[in-house]
C-alpha positions, 0 to 999 in steps of 0.5 A: 338236340341234334335231332331236333336241329336236323329235323327243322333242317330238313323240314325247311328244305322241304318247304323251301323245294316246294315253294320253288317248284311251284313257281317254276312251271317249266317241263323237262323233255328227255330225247333218247333214241325213238323216244321222247320223254316230256315231264314237269319240273317238279316231277322229274325232282321227285322222280329223282329224290325216289330214284336216289333213295332206292339206290341207296337203300338197294346198296345198303341191303347189298352191303348188309348182305354180304357183310353177315358173315362178319358181323356174325363173327363179330357178335360171337367175338362179343357174346365170348368176351362177355362170358369170359368177363362174367366168369373171370367176374364170378372166379375173382369174387368167389376168391375174395368170399374165400370160396376158392373150390367154387372159384378153381372150378368157375376158372378151370371152366374159362381156361376149357372154353376161352380162345383169349390167350389173355382171358386163359393166362388170367384163369390160370393164374387165378387157379393157381391162387385158388389151388394154392389155398385149397393145399393143392401143392402139384394143381398150382405148380402145373397150373403156372407152367402152362400160364407160363407156356400160354404166355409166349412172347408177350411181356406184360403176360409174363410178367404177370405169370412171374410175380405170382410164381414168385409170390407162391415160392415165397409162401412156400419158403423157397425163397432162393427161387423166388428171387431169380424170377424177381431179379429178372422183373427188377432188371427189366423195369427198375421201379418195379415196386411190387417186385422190389417188395417180394424181393424184401421178403424174399432177401429176408428169408434167405439173410442178405441183410445187406440187400434188405436194408437197401431195398427198405431204403428204397421203398422208403424213400419212394413212399411203398413202405409204411414207418412202421413195416419199413422199421421192422425190416430195419430193425432186422437188417441193421442188427444183423449188420453190426454183429456181422461187421462187428467193429470194422464196419461199425461206423460206417453203419452207424452214421448212416442211420437216422437220429431215431433208428439209433434209439430203436432198443433192437439195434442200440442193444447190438451196437454196444453188444459190438462195441463192448466186444471190442472194449469201446465200453465209454461209446457202448455206454453212451448209445446204450443212454440215448436209447434208455433215455429215450425208452426203458426198455428192459433189455437195454438196462440189463445190457448197461448193467453189464460193465468193468469195474472202471465203468461202475462210477459213471453208469451208477450215477447215471442209472440213478438219474433214471430212477429220479424219474422212474422209481417204480420201474423194476427193471432199472431196480435190478440194473442198479443191484447188478452194477452195484454188484460189479462194483462190489456195493454190497449193501446198496444192491442189496437195497435195489434189488429187495425194491424190485423184487418187491415191484415183481417176483423175477427170476432174474432178481431172485438169481441176483439176489442169490449171488449176492447172498453167496458172495456175502457168505449167507448161504442158507439166503443164496439157497432160498433165492435160488430155489424162488428162482427154480420155481419162477423159472417153472411157472414160466409158458413154454412158448415158440422161438421167434426168429425176428433178430439174429441170434445174439452174443447172450453171454453177459445176459443177466438173465441167463445164469451159468451155473459153474461145478461149485453149483452143480454140487450145491443144486445136487445136495440141496435136491435131496436135501429139499424132496423132505419138506412140502409146499408149506415150506416153498410158502413160508420161504416165499413170505419171508423173502416177501418180509426182508423185502418189506 
């Protein structure tokens, strides 16, 4: 549109000039020393215009010729920039595709050719990531050192190097070294959210649970962590803090939690353990009851069944109320049986445990029945259930330990059976006697247990 406008404007000016000059037929006289030059007005205007155009063109030509070195340098710079960009793009695509060997070669080629500090640092950082994925530890450490040196005093590049280095150290289980780098980044920029996320991982790996809790709250407040991710960090940190602080710091930690967090099974279990260890059984029962109302967790039910004699009536009444809503919950039936055993209610204990065993043949239930029959002076029934418990334990798969939570006090856990000297003596004699039995004996014992449960 602009080109059309200027074209029309120039044509209009030319037509106007032609009409004006046609009506003015005067002459232009130039006297210069011995020369006398006489021209028509029209010719003089034309000569002036042509002279202006020629002088302008000559001036531009001279400027173009004298500016050639600068243009050549600019052209080389643009060409080098395009090459760097193409190599960076190709290398990052290789990284995303998982072709780390090609990515490593591309970034190595780029950092050897580029004259840009930024491109060199980016190539070294991305190449270090590719080398780490290839398992070349010495190479990625060397490239990170080179990137740090190449960054110089550029604050942004130094932060980028620190972030990549910290993440690599975390993946290499060197959390304490990563914390040193991340602390400086957090001090420089308090709202550096990614640095705080990495610091959260580092503090959790080191076991700084107070810092884990504070960082999780901050990231949750600024909507950096999802609810599920924040919950995982909070469960670990709160449970560890409760166990570490004990009864002295319990109220401070507990009142800082949200209602839905207090009913999380792992947190409620840790809180109940702390309260029970300090003989605050009423408070422990309330904590467990609120959590169990929210979710019938087997660990919570097991902790609820471990109570002193004076708590039996209250807990039995509450557990029977849950049973009306969940009549086929095996863990709840086992907890009821354990509570009845605490109160020396042998008949109800046997019925609840038999109902639980009918739903699930569990090692803990067989062990509880063995203990029950041993207390009732029925050694044959006790031995049979202890043998069944051993059979179930022998069939359990061996799984690797997952350190999701710190070690808890499991002395009152009903799933862990402590065998005293008398039990060991009995087990030794039973082992000698059972060596003559065949596999069919175990099957007959199992069938007998199932008939008795029914």
